[in-house]
Every structure is written in C-alpha cells, then in structure tokens.
RODO-2510 file (C-alpha; in nm, 4 decimals, decimal comma):
residues 199
     n   res          X          Y          Z
     1     m     1,1408    -0,2633     2,5600
     2     s     1,1917    -0,5899     2,3830
     3     a     0,9249    -0,5386     2,1162
     4     t     1,0513    -0,4039     1,7841
     5     p     0,8366    -0,1083     1,6840
     6     s     0,6980    -0,1077     1,3341
     7     i     0,4029     0,0553     1,1675
     8     r     0,2599    -0,2917     1,1283
     9     h     0,2356    -0,3347     1,5071
    10     e    -0,0557    -0,2117     1,7055
    11     p     0,0416     0,0401     1,9766
    12     s    -0,0689    -0,2096     2,2423
    13     e     0,2059    -0,4475     2,1204
    14     l     0,4737    -0,1876     2,1892
    15     v     0,4180    -0,1686     2,5632
    16     p     0,4120    -0,4506     2,8160
    17     a     0,0790    -0,5776     2,9449
    18     g    -0,0379    -0,3912     3,2519
    19     s     0,1213    -0,0617     3,1497
    20     g    -0,0559     0,2566     3,2407
    21     p    -0,2486     0,4774     2,9975
    22     e     0,0438     0,7235     2,9799
    23     e     0,2727     0,4563     2,8312
    24     v     0,0051     0,3516     2,5817
    25     s    -0,0296     0,7161     2,4819
    26     i     0,3471     0,7334     2,4192
    27     a     0,3222     0,4163     2,2105
    28     d     0,0332     0,5633     2,0108
    29     r     0,2275     0,8826     1,9427
    30     f     0,5365     0,6858     1,8470
    31     s     0,3412     0,4601     1,6122
    32     v     0,1838     0,7552     1,4305
    33     r     0,5101     0,9482     1,4050
    34     w     0,7104     0,6465     1,2947
    35     s     0,4562     0,5626     1,0233
    36     r     0,4901     0,9189     0,8909
    37     c     0,8696     0,9135     0,8736
    38     e     0,9438     0,5480     0,7927
    39     a     0,9450     0,6082     0,4141
    40     a     1,1988     0,8907     0,4487
    41     v     1,4212     0,6800     0,6738
    42     r     1,3946     0,3856     0,4337
    43     a     1,4853     0,6125     0,1396
    44     y     1,7824     0,7517     0,3304
    45     l     1,9076     0,4025     0,4118
    46     i     1,8622     0,2870     0,0509
    47     a     2,0784     0,5787    -0,0590
    48     h     2,3480     0,5300     0,2050
    49     l     2,3812     0,1577     0,2680
    50     g     2,6469    -0,0163     0,0641
    51     n     2,4770    -0,3538     0,1077
    52     l     2,0970    -0,3391     0,0762
    53     s     2,0598    -0,6802     0,2379
    54     n     2,1136    -0,4874     0,5638
    55     l     1,8167    -0,2595     0,4936
    56     g     1,5487    -0,4351     0,6994
    57     e     1,7729    -0,4940     0,9978
    58     t     1,9071    -0,1382     0,9952
    59     l     1,5561     0,0073     0,9590
    60     n     1,4440    -0,1931     1,2625
    61     e     1,7485    -0,0713     1,4585
    62     v     1,6566     0,2883     1,3729
    63     a     1,3010     0,2265     1,4935
    64     v     1,4247     0,0723     1,8198
    65     l     1,6692     0,3576     1,8855
    66     t     1,4030     0,6163     1,8071
    67     w     1,1610     0,4351     2,0373
    68     q     1,4126     0,4156     2,3214
    69     k     1,5794     0,7556     2,2945
    70     g     1,3782     0,9646     2,0513
    71     p     1,1996     1,2919     2,1176
    72     h     0,8484     1,1558     2,1731
    73     d     0,7078     1,4952     2,2769
    74     a     0,8824     1,7043     2,0098
    75     t     0,7489     1,8068     1,6698
    76     q     0,7231     1,5650     1,3771
    77     e     1,0207     1,7403     1,2138
    78     a     1,2359     1,6859     1,5242
    79     f     1,1263     1,3227     1,5358
    80     l     1,2198     1,2789     1,1686
    81     g     1,5517     1,4572     1,2228
    82     f     1,6380     1,2270     1,5126
    83     s     1,5380     0,9202     1,3079
    84     l     1,7519     1,0323     1,0133
    85     a     2,0482     1,1022     1,2424
    86     c     2,0158     0,7473     1,3791
    87     a     1,9869     0,6130     1,0243
    88     k     2,3047     0,7958     0,9228
    89     r     2,5077     0,6569     1,2126
    90     l     2,3726     0,3051     1,1703
    91     a     2,4315     0,3106     0,7928
    92     l     2,7917     0,4226     0,8466
    93     a     2,8411     0,1488     1,1072
    94     a     2,6906    -0,1174     0,8785
    95     n     2,9108    -0,0015     0,5906
    96     r     3,2242    -0,0097     0,8101
    97     k     3,1286    -0,3563     0,9302
    98     d     3,1061    -0,4704     0,5662
    99     g     3,4439    -0,3112     0,4897
   100     d     3,2959    -0,0301     0,2824
   101     t     3,4570     0,2935     0,4027
   102     r     3,3297     0,5199     0,1228
   103     v     3,1364     0,8216     0,2445
   104     r     2,8120     0,8815     0,0579
   105     f     2,6669     1,2291     0,0303
   106     l     2,3145     1,2846    -0,0903
   107     d     2,1275     1,6087    -0,1387
   108     p     1,8467     1,6392     0,1211
   109     a     1,6034     1,7387    -0,1560
   110     l     1,6828     1,4113    -0,3320
   111     v     1,6178     1,2156    -0,0108
   112     i     1,2795     1,3872     0,0240
   113     h     1,2020     1,3092    -0,3416
   114     i     1,2942     0,9421    -0,2908
   115     a     1,0790     0,9289     0,0231
   116     d     0,7852     1,0801    -0,1660
   117     e     0,8242     0,8227    -0,4431
   118     v     0,8394     0,5339    -0,1937
   119     s     0,5360     0,6696    -0,0141
   120     a     0,3447     0,7133    -0,3414
   121     q     0,4311     0,3561    -0,4420
   122     d     0,3035     0,2285    -0,1060
   123     q    -0,0158     0,4298    -0,1574
   124     r    -0,0634     0,2919    -0,5101
   125     e    -0,0229    -0,0626    -0,3789
   126     s    -0,2815    -0,0066    -0,1044
   127     d    -0,5247     0,1564    -0,3514
   128     r    -0,5041    -0,1249    -0,6079
   129     p    -0,8088    -0,3275    -0,4841
   130     l    -1,0197    -0,0105    -0,4685
   131     l    -0,9170     0,0890    -0,8213
   132     q    -0,9966    -0,2590    -0,9517
   133     r    -1,3470    -0,2389    -0,8019
   134     l    -1,3940     0,1102    -0,9491
   135     d    -1,2759    -0,0111    -1,2902
   136     a    -1,5289    -0,2969    -1,2807
   137     c    -1,8057    -0,0491    -1,1957
   138     l    -1,6970     0,1907    -1,4712
   139     n    -1,7265    -0,0936    -1,7214
   140     k    -2,0992    -0,1127    -1,6418
   141     i    -2,1893     0,2481    -1,7283
   142     t    -2,3167     0,3661    -2,0655
   143     a    -2,1096     0,5498    -2,3273
   144     e    -2,3078     0,8685    -2,2565
   145     q    -2,2265     0,8451    -1,8833
   146     r    -1,8611     0,7760    -1,9639
   147     e    -1,8510     1,0874    -2,1853
   148     l    -1,9998     1,2914    -1,9015
   149     l    -1,7307     1,1669    -1,6607
   150     r    -1,4574     1,2349    -1,9165
   151     a    -1,5889     1,5897    -1,9710
   152     r    -1,5816     1,6568    -1,5972
   153     y    -1,2636     1,4755    -1,4890
   154     g    -1,0669     1,4135    -1,8077
   155     g    -0,7857     1,6645    -1,8137
   156     r    -0,7699     2,0417    -1,8400
   157     g    -1,0549     2,2830    -1,8751
   158     h    -1,3318     2,0602    -1,7406
   159     g    -1,5557     2,3648    -1,7116
   160     q    -1,5339     2,4315    -2,0835
   161     e    -1,5829     2,0624    -2,1660
   162     l    -1,9029     2,0491    -1,9592
   163     h    -2,0299     2,3658    -2,1276
   164     r    -1,9509     2,2149    -2,4678
   165     l    -2,1273     1,8893    -2,3745
   166     a    -2,4336     2,0761    -2,2414
   167     t    -2,4565     2,2740    -2,5652
   168     e    -2,4018     1,9621    -2,7741
   169     r    -2,6760     1,7716    -2,5899
   170     g    -2,9085     2,0707    -2,5729
   171     r    -2,9387     2,0507    -2,1931
   172     p    -2,8823     2,3060    -1,9181
   173     l    -2,5487     2,2826    -1,7341
   174     d    -2,7322     2,2236    -1,4041
   175     t    -2,8875     1,9097    -1,5522
   176     l    -2,5408     1,7705    -1,6302
   177     y    -2,4227     1,8463    -1,2780
   178     k    -2,7241     1,6632    -1,1344
   179     q    -2,6526     1,3662    -1,3635
   180     l    -2,2920     1,3705    -1,2452
   181     e    -2,4017     1,3657    -0,8822
   182     r    -2,6318     1,0664    -0,9443
   183     l    -2,3557     0,8896    -1,1385
   184     r    -2,0986     0,9478    -0,8616
   185     s    -2,3481     0,8153    -0,6075
   186     a    -2,4193     0,5056    -0,8182
   187     l    -2,0461     0,4399    -0,8644
   188     r    -1,9842     0,4848    -0,4919
   189     h    -2,2591     0,2316    -0,4091
   190     c    -2,1256    -0,0095    -0,6712
   191     v    -1,7708     0,0089    -0,5301
   192     q    -1,8991    -0,0365    -0,1748
   193     a    -2,1138    -0,3340    -0,2782
   194     r    -1,8135    -0,4964    -0,4489
   195     a    -1,6038    -0,4309    -0,1372
   196     t    -1,8508    -0,6150     0,0857
   197     s    -1,8960    -0,9023    -0,1590
   198     n    -1,5215    -0,9345    -0,2460
   199     p    -1,3157    -0,7828     0,0375
***
C-alpha cells in the first residue's frame, strides 16, 4: 500500500479504489486500533529517540510497518505490542543513523503514564470548544443556580452539601434534584445552541 496510515485518514483512504469489502473492513479495524495505540507509540518514541526531529517520520514508519505486517486479527494488546516492537527497532535504527549509540531503557509503567498524559492532553485540546461554550452558558445562570451546581458537583460529599442546602433553603431534597435536572437540561440546550450558531 502506498498510503500512509494515520488516525487522520478515513479508512477508505487506506485501501485502493475498487477494493472489496473485506479489505475495507481490515482498514477500518486498523484505523481504530492504530488510533487507540498511537499515543503510546508516540510516548515510547519520545522517550527513546535521541533526535526528536525524527519523531513524525518514525511514527509514520511504525504505522506503515504495522499496517503491512501487523496482527490485524489479534487482540488490541497484541497490536500495541507489535507497534511498540516496531517503534523500538525503528528508534534504535534512527539513533544509530544519527550516530547516537546509547541504549535507553524506560520502565514500561512510565511509558504507559506518558501515553496517558499525551492522550489526556489530546482530549483536553479537543474538549476546549465545548468547555468554552459551557463556560459562556454558566455565566448566564443566577447565583442561586450556581450554588446548587456547586453543592452537587463541587468536590467531596455532594450528598451532604445538597442536604445542607435543602435545609438552608427550607426545601425538600427532591425539589433540589428536580431543579438540578431542569438546570442541566437548560445548560445542555444552551451549549447545543451555541454549537450550532458558532461551530
């Protein structure tokens, strides 16, 4: 295959035009599995490459090798293991090519931690527009509604906080839960309206 697989490609881009449904199915499976393990492979390469300017190229080489020779029908763990084995060999080759013969050892738990951090950062970046819309909607609610949200979602012991607020306001707890449900619904509609008006 001449196409370089990436999570940013659609599965139909990974197989030539006119391919049968079985090949598209393989491309779909590969795309899903690669998107799940790309952060771990990237983290591994960051830890093991001597020259990070080789990161993008080496990551693409890992994806191509995994696409061409990887265990497409195996478990996700086997797929990740194969991808990391490719990353290790390619990182060593890139380091040798650059004249860096040092061997780098990294605890697997640390690699998983780095991958989780990279993945969380990617998630935070993709959630930013949604959080901005939610923040704008939260700025429109009253202080009483804000206190209700804080009592329910603001830290530990939200059950006790809601009980305290119900007692303080002289209302039954069920009434506060109903107000919360209406408030969540209003915030959801506000966020959705902002999404359609400012995508």
